[in-house]
N, C-alpha and C positions, 0 to 999 in steps of 0.2 A: 594220269599219268602211269597208264599201266602200258602206254603206249610210246613216252620216252622214256621209259627204261627199258623195252624191247629198240626200239631205234639205239639205245645208250649200247645195248649191250653187241646189238650186230654191227655199229662202228670199230665197237674198240674189237669185238673179234676181225674184224675184216684189216683191221688197222694195221697190222703185222704179224711176224712172231714173235715179238714180246710178251704177245697175250695168250696166256694161256686158254684150253680147253674148261678145266676149272674155273676159272672167273666169273664170278653172277654179282649179277648189281644186287642191293640190300637198302633197306632205308635206315638213316640213325636215326633212333630214336629220341635219343639222351646221352649227349657227353658229359662225363663224371668229372674226368680231370682230360687235363691236354692230349696223355697219349691214351686213353682209355673210354670207350663207347659200348652202349649196346643198341647192336644192329637187331631188324628183320630182315627171315626171310625164309620162302618154306614153309612160313607159319607157325615159325619159334623165333622165340627173343636166346641173342647171343652176346654175352659179352666177348669185347674182343679190344686187343692192345696192341698201337701203331710195330711195327717190328724195327727192331734196332735203331729205338730211339727210348731216352726216359728225358718225361718233361718234367719243371720243377714240381716236388708233392705244394697243394693246394696252400699249407701257411709258408711255403719258401721265396721270398725275393722272388717275382714273374711265375709264380706256379696258378694266379686266378687270371693270370694276359693269356698263357698259355693253354685256358680254358677257355676263354672267352676267343682267340684267334683257333680251334679249333671249333667249338661252337659256331663261329660264321662263318666257315667254312663249308661244313657239312650238316647243320642241325635239321632233323626233320626235312632230310635232301636225298635222293638216292645217286648211290655211291659206287664203285666197282670193286670188290672184295679180290685180291690177288692174293693166292697161293696161300691159304687160310688151313693153320694149321698148330700144333704145340709146341709149345717150349720146356724146356727143362725144367718149370718152374709150373708146369702143366699147364700152363694159359694158353689161350687161342690168339696169337697171332697172325699178324696181316697185313699186306702194303693196302692203303684206300688209298682208290686212288679218285681224282672229282672228274666231272664227263668232261673237262677240256684235256685228260690226260695227267694232269700234277699228281704228282706224292703230297698228301698230307703232312707225313715223316719230313718231308724234304723241305718242305715250304717253314713250316715251324724250326728249323736248322735256321733254314736262311735267315728269319726273321729275330733268331736267337733265344727263342724259349724253347727249348731241346738238345741235351746230349747227345749224343752217338755212345750206344750200349759200346764198354770199353768191350766183352770178352768177342769174339767172332770174326771170321774173315770177310771179305767180297761188300766192304764198305767203304773204299776209299771215295768212289765219289761224294760219298754222306762227309766223309772225313773234310777234306776239300773244302764243303760247303758249310763246315763248321768254324774250317782256319779262317777262313773269309769273315764270316758274323765275329771271330775273335777280336782280328785285326780294325776289323771296323768299331769295335764294340760295339758293337749294338744289342741288346736286349740283357741276356741276366749278364753278359760280358763287358757289361758299363760296370758293374759292380769290382772293386777292387777284388776279389778274392771268393769268386761262387761256386757254391758246396755243389757238386752232381748228388742226385736223392738219394743214389746206391751209399753213399758215405752219409748225408744228413739222416738217412733211419737210422743209421748204425749210432748216432751220437745223441740220439735221441733215449729217454730214460725208460725202462718198459712201464707197463701197465700194469696194472695186480687187479683183476674183476673182482 
């Protein structure tokens, strides 16, 4: 497996300028939700969120499908972590690439299993993919009025422990 990881990393580093030197290979240990997973690298575990997308919450329509799709792509596999950094909420976010170079976030958007996050710039390609999924009524876009997770969470009553 180490040989595969080394070859994957070398291939991606030689692939072109789009791959930064800070990219690294990590093993996906667990998929918690469609857009949240635990990776293992350099002897430690980290919780990572997919950058620029928001999958339905587990109890929302298509939440379980998003988790299962992400798991089918990456569970117990080596992936390339690109541009790992903290977002405004302090969460670790990254672009996560499959061995063939595809980004998981892009695949989830195309399958209608995630929304493009509304804040931020530089997401036109993702927005275009989302519009195509909407037009084709794929996944969550087959629902009459899908509610994005950031709005769905705000409508849930607060829990008191």
